[in-house]
C-alpha positions as CSV (number, residue, x, y, z in Angstrom):
1,M,-20.2,-21.5,44.2
2,T,-20.3,-25.3,44.7
3,A,-17.8,-26.5,47.3
4,A,-16.4,-29.1,44.9
5,K,-15.2,-26.6,42.3
6,T,-12.4,-24.0,42.6
7,L,-12.1,-20.8,40.6
8,R,-9.5,-22.6,38.4
9,D,-12.0,-25.4,37.7
10,H,-14.6,-22.8,36.6
11,A,-12.0,-20.9,34.6
12,E,-11.0,-24.1,32.7
13,E,-14.7,-25.0,32.1
14,Y,-15.3,-21.4,30.8
15,L,-12.4,-21.5,28.4
16,A,-13.3,-24.9,27.1
17,M,-16.9,-23.7,26.5
18,R,-15.8,-20.6,24.6
19,R,-13.3,-22.5,22.6
20,A,-15.9,-25.1,21.6
21,L,-17.8,-22.1,20.1
22,G,-14.9,-21.3,17.9
23,F,-13.0,-18.7,20.0
24,S,-9.2,-19.2,20.1
25,L,-8.7,-17.1,23.3
26,T,-4.9,-17.4,23.1
27,T,-4.1,-14.1,24.9
28,F,-7.3,-14.2,26.9
29,G,-6.5,-17.7,28.2
30,R,-2.9,-16.7,29.3
31,R,-4.2,-13.7,31.1
32,L,-7.0,-15.5,32.8
33,D,-4.6,-18.2,34.0
34,S,-2.4,-15.4,35.4
35,F,-5.4,-13.9,37.2
36,I,-6.5,-17.2,38.7
37,T,-2.9,-18.0,39.8
38,W,-2.7,-14.6,41.5
39,L,-6.0,-15.2,43.3
40,E,-4.8,-18.6,44.4
41,Q,-1.5,-17.2,45.7
42,S,-3.4,-14.5,47.6
43,G,-5.8,-17.1,49.1
44,A,-8.9,-15.6,47.5
45,T,-11.8,-17.9,46.8
46,V,-14.1,-15.3,45.3
47,I,-13.5,-12.5,42.8
48,T,-13.7,-8.9,44.2
49,S,-13.3,-5.6,42.4
50,D,-10.3,-4.7,44.5
51,A,-8.6,-8.0,43.8
52,A,-9.2,-7.7,40.0
53,I,-7.9,-4.1,39.9
54,T,-4.8,-5.0,41.9
55,W,-4.0,-7.9,39.6
56,A,-4.6,-5.9,36.5
57,T,-2.3,-3.0,37.5
58,A,0.5,-5.1,39.1
59,T,2.2,-6.4,35.9
60,R,5.4,-8.4,35.9
61,S,7.0,-5.9,33.6
62,G,5.8,-2.9,35.6
63,S,3.9,-1.5,32.6
64,T,1.9,1.6,33.2
65,D,0.3,1.8,29.8
66,P,-3.3,2.6,30.5
67,A,-4.7,0.7,27.5
68,Y,-2.8,-2.4,28.4
69,L,-3.9,-2.4,32.0
70,A,-7.5,-1.8,30.9
71,R,-7.3,-4.8,28.6
72,R,-6.0,-6.9,31.5
73,L,-8.9,-5.8,33.7
74,D,-11.3,-6.7,30.9
75,V,-10.2,-10.3,31.3
76,A,-11.1,-10.3,35.0
77,R,-14.4,-8.4,34.3
78,I,-15.5,-10.9,31.6
79,F,-14.8,-13.9,33.8
80,A,-16.4,-12.2,36.8
81,R,-19.6,-11.7,34.8
82,H,-19.6,-15.4,34.2
83,M,-18.9,-16.3,37.8
84,Q,-21.5,-14.0,39.3
85,V,-24.2,-16.2,37.8
86,L,-22.7,-19.1,39.7
87,D,-21.7,-17.2,42.8
88,P,-23.6,-14.0,43.7
89,A,-20.8,-12.9,46.0
90,T,-18.7,-12.3,42.9
91,E,-18.0,-8.6,42.3
92,I,-17.7,-7.2,38.7
93,P,-15.1,-4.4,38.5
94,P,-16.5,-1.1,37.0
95,A,-15.9,-0.7,33.3
96,D,-14.5,2.8,33.7
97,V,-12.1,2.3,36.7
98,L,-9.1,2.3,34.4
99,S,-8.5,4.8,31.5
100,R,-8.6,3.4,28.0
101,R,-6.6,6.2,26.5
102,Y,-4.4,4.6,23.8
103,R,-1.6,6.2,21.9
104,R,-0.2,4.3,19.0
105,I,3.6,4.3,18.8
106,T,4.9,5.9,15.6
107,P,6.4,3.0,13.6
108,H,9.9,3.1,12.1
109,L,9.6,3.1,8.3
110,Y,12.6,1.2,6.7
111,P,14.0,2.7,3.5
112,P,15.2,0.1,0.9
113,A,18.8,0.5,2.0
114,E,18.0,-0.4,5.6
115,L,15.9,-3.5,4.6
116,A,18.8,-4.6,2.3
117,A,21.3,-4.2,5.3
118,I,19.0,-6.2,7.6
119,L,18.7,-9.0,5.0
120,Q,22.5,-9.0,4.6
121,A,23.0,-9.3,8.3
122,A,20.4,-12.2,8.4
123,G,22.4,-14.0,5.7
124,E,25.5,-13.9,8.0
125,L,23.8,-15.7,10.8
126,S,25.0,-19.2,11.7
127,P,24.5,-22.0,11.1
128,P,23.4,-21.8,7.4
129,L,19.9,-23.0,8.0
130,R,19.3,-20.2,10.5
131,A,20.6,-17.7,8.1
132,A,18.4,-19.0,5.2
133,T,15.3,-19.1,7.4
134,W,15.8,-15.6,8.8
135,Q,16.7,-14.1,5.4
136,T,13.8,-15.6,3.6
137,L,11.2,-15.0,6.3
138,L,12.2,-11.3,6.6
139,A,12.1,-10.9,2.8
140,L,8.7,-12.4,2.7
141,L,7.5,-10.0,5.4
142,A,8.8,-7.1,3.4
143,A,7.3,-8.3,0.1
144,T,3.8,-9.1,1.5
145,G,3.2,-7.1,4.7
146,M,2.3,-10.3,6.5
147,R,2.2,-10.4,10.3
148,V,5.2,-12.1,11.9
149,S,2.9,-14.7,13.6
150,E,1.3,-15.5,10.2
151,A,4.6,-16.3,8.6
152,C,5.6,-18.4,11.6
153,R,2.3,-20.4,11.5
154,L,2.6,-21.0,7.7
155,D,2.6,-24.7,6.9
156,R,4.1,-26.4,3.9
157,G,0.6,-27.1,2.6
158,D,-0.3,-23.5,2.9
159,A,2.5,-22.4,0.5
160,G,0.9,-22.9,-2.9
161,L,4.0,-22.2,-4.8
162,D,2.7,-23.7,-8.1
163,A,-0.2,-21.2,-8.0
164,G,1.9,-18.5,-6.4
165,V,-0.6,-18.1,-3.5
166,L,-0.1,-18.3,0.3
167,T,-3.0,-19.3,2.4
168,I,-3.2,-17.6,5.8
169,R,-5.4,-19.6,8.1
170,D,-7.2,-18.4,11.3
171,S,-5.1,-15.3,11.7
172,K,-5.9,-12.3,14.0
173,F,-9.7,-12.1,14.7
174,G,-10.1,-15.6,13.3
175,K,-9.8,-14.4,9.7
176,S,-8.3,-16.4,6.8
177,R,-7.2,-15.1,3.5
178,D,-5.0,-15.8,0.4
179,I,-2.0,-13.7,-0.5
180,Q,-0.9,-13.6,-4.2
181,L,2.9,-13.7,-4.5
182,H,5.1,-12.0,-7.0
183,P,7.1,-14.5,-9.1
184,T,10.4,-13.3,-7.5
185,A,8.9,-14.2,-4.0
186,V,7.8,-17.6,-5.3
187,A,11.4,-18.2,-6.6
188,A,12.9,-17.2,-3.2
189,L,10.5,-19.5,-1.3
190,R,11.3,-22.4,-3.6
191,S,15.0,-21.8,-3.1
192,Y,14.6,-21.7,0.7
193,A,12.5,-25.0,0.6
194,Q,15.4,-26.7,-1.2
195,I,18.0,-25.5,1.3
196,R,15.7,-26.4,4.2
197,D,15.1,-29.9,3.0
198,K,18.8,-30.4,2.4
199,L,19.9,-29.1,5.8
200,C,16.9,-30.4,7.8
201,P,15.7,-33.5,6.0
202,A,13.6,-34.8,9.0
203,P,11.9,-31.9,10.7
204,V,9.5,-32.5,13.6
205,T,7.0,-29.9,12.3
206,T,4.8,-29.3,9.2
207,A,5.9,-25.6,9.3
208,F,7.3,-24.0,6.2
209,F,9.9,-22.1,8.1
210,V,11.9,-24.2,10.6
211,S,14.5,-23.7,13.3
212,T,17.9,-25.4,13.5
213,R,16.2,-28.0,15.7
214,G,13.6,-28.8,13.0
215,T,10.8,-27.1,15.0
216,R,8.5,-24.3,14.1
217,I,9.8,-20.8,14.5
218,D,8.5,-19.1,17.7
219,S,7.3,-15.6,16.9
220,H,7.6,-14.6,20.5
221,N,11.4,-15.1,20.3
222,M,12.0,-13.2,17.1
223,P,12.2,-9.6,18.4
224,N,15.5,-10.4,20.2
225,T,17.2,-11.7,17.2
226,F,15.8,-9.0,15.0
227,A,17.2,-6.4,17.4
228,S,20.6,-7.9,16.9
229,L,20.2,-7.7,13.2
230,T,19.2,-4.1,13.2
231,G,22.3,-3.4,15.3
232,A,24.5,-5.3,12.9
233,A,23.0,-3.3,10.1
234,G,23.9,-0.1,11.8
235,I,20.3,1.0,12.4
236,T,19.9,2.9,15.6
237,P,16.8,4.6,17.0
238,D,16.4,8.4,16.8
239,A,16.8,10.3,20.0
240,G,13.9,9.7,22.3
241,R,12.5,6.9,20.1
242,R,12.4,3.2,20.8
243,R,14.4,0.7,18.7
244,P,12.8,-0.3,15.3
245,R,10.7,-3.4,15.6
246,I,10.2,-6.4,13.3
247,H,6.5,-5.5,13.1
248,D,7.5,-2.1,11.5
249,I,8.3,-4.1,8.3
250,R,4.5,-4.5,8.0
251,H,4.0,-0.8,8.5
252,T,6.7,-0.1,5.9
253,F,4.9,-2.3,3.3
254,T,1.6,-0.6,3.9
255,V,2.9,2.9,3.7
256,T,5.0,2.1,0.6
257,T,1.9,0.7,-1.1
258,L,-0.2,3.8,-0.2
259,L,2.6,6.1,-1.4
260,D,2.8,4.3,-4.7
261,W,-1.0,4.6,-5.2
262,H,-0.9,8.3,-4.5
263,R,2.1,9.0,-6.7
264,N,0.5,7.1,-9.6
265,G,-2.8,8.9,-9.3
266,A,-4.8,5.9,-8.2
267,D,-8.2,6.1,-6.5
268,V,-6.8,5.3,-3.0
269,Q,-10.3,5.6,-1.4
270,A,-11.6,2.8,-3.7
271,R,-8.5,0.6,-3.3
272,L,-8.2,0.9,0.5
273,P,-10.8,-1.8,1.2
274,L,-8.8,-4.1,-1.0
275,L,-5.6,-3.3,0.9
276,S,-7.5,-3.8,4.2
277,A,-8.6,-7.3,3.1
278,Y,-5.1,-8.1,1.9
279,L,-3.6,-7.2,5.3
280,G,-6.2,-9.1,7.2
281,H,-7.7,-6.0,8.9
282,V,-11.2,-6.3,10.3
283,D,-12.3,-3.2,8.4
284,P,-10.7,-0.3,6.4
285,K,-10.7,1.9,9.5
286,S,-7.7,-0.1,10.7
287,S,-5.8,0.8,7.5
288,Y,-6.5,4.5,7.7
289,W,-4.1,4.9,10.7
290,Y,-1.2,4.1,8.4
291,M,-1.7,7.4,6.7
292,T,-0.4,9.2,9.8
293,A,2.8,7.2,9.9
294,S,4.5,9.1,7.0
295,P,4.7,12.8,6.6
296,E,5.1,12.3,2.8
297,L,1.9,10.3,2.7
298,L,0.0,12.9,4.7
299,A,1.3,15.6,2.4
300,L,0.2,13.7,-0.7
301,A,-3.3,13.0,0.8
302,A,-3.6,16.7,1.8
303,A,-2.6,17.9,-1.6
304,R,-5.2,15.6,-3.3
305,L,-7.9,16.8,-0.8
306,S,-7.0,20.4,-1.5
307,H,-7.2,19.8,-5.3
308,A,-10.6,18.1,-4.9
309,F,-11.9,21.2,-3.2
310,G,-10.4,23.6,-5.7
311,G,-7.6,24.8,-3.4
312,Q,-10.0,26.3,-0.9
313,Q,-8.7,26.8,2.7
């Protein structure tokens, strides 16, 4: 390594180079900054396997989730591969030193009555702009299955209400897509836009959904407010289960769509790629997991499979 450059200098150059190639590196960048800060605080000037593993497993939250820790170590490993070209003393942590066993948490599926109760609780927030923003945003999530981050990043220019189409730009995995809206969703968004413009005539953002300060809604802060809304709606977690999440609204939309297809006798196998593209998944494999989230959906799929094979066991 050249004496003039520190590990942080190299990290910043590396991120700038990757971003120039079109990679967003949002989460990767935060974790790499955390790793470099940890190395600086420990006085390290070169990356070693022990240092990388210690940082990856010593999280601020105390998490012991193996898949999460392995992803943290991946950040150190990727940067270490880059640094080893510049500094042969750099050690690259082994790929298999941390288990990658991953268990998806079973989502909470909201029945219509719970969604209605959550929307009612959102409408009782104060001041009025906050209530309108939360109520409309949550209703949009329920109607479209959008990711929370996608709704928060939605700009006014992306809300094609005349055509009834939302444009989702550079979402997860760098994918963009259009979402066709039901006329009732278009009407709700138009109504919100009128309230927003009346209560916040001079926002400091181009975002469609705005905070009471006229700024873009921060998706990272939404889980706390959503937890208070589920509490106000009387929704409590089952014994041994975690509290229902805002992201579970997306799961609910997907499972409800699949259930409707099964009940109506649709060719689910043929339609699944369409649903995958609509949700912004990389490939249909990501959509198959939702079938395990609902016992009713599994039962319908099993019954159809049994019928296809003539009821053979």
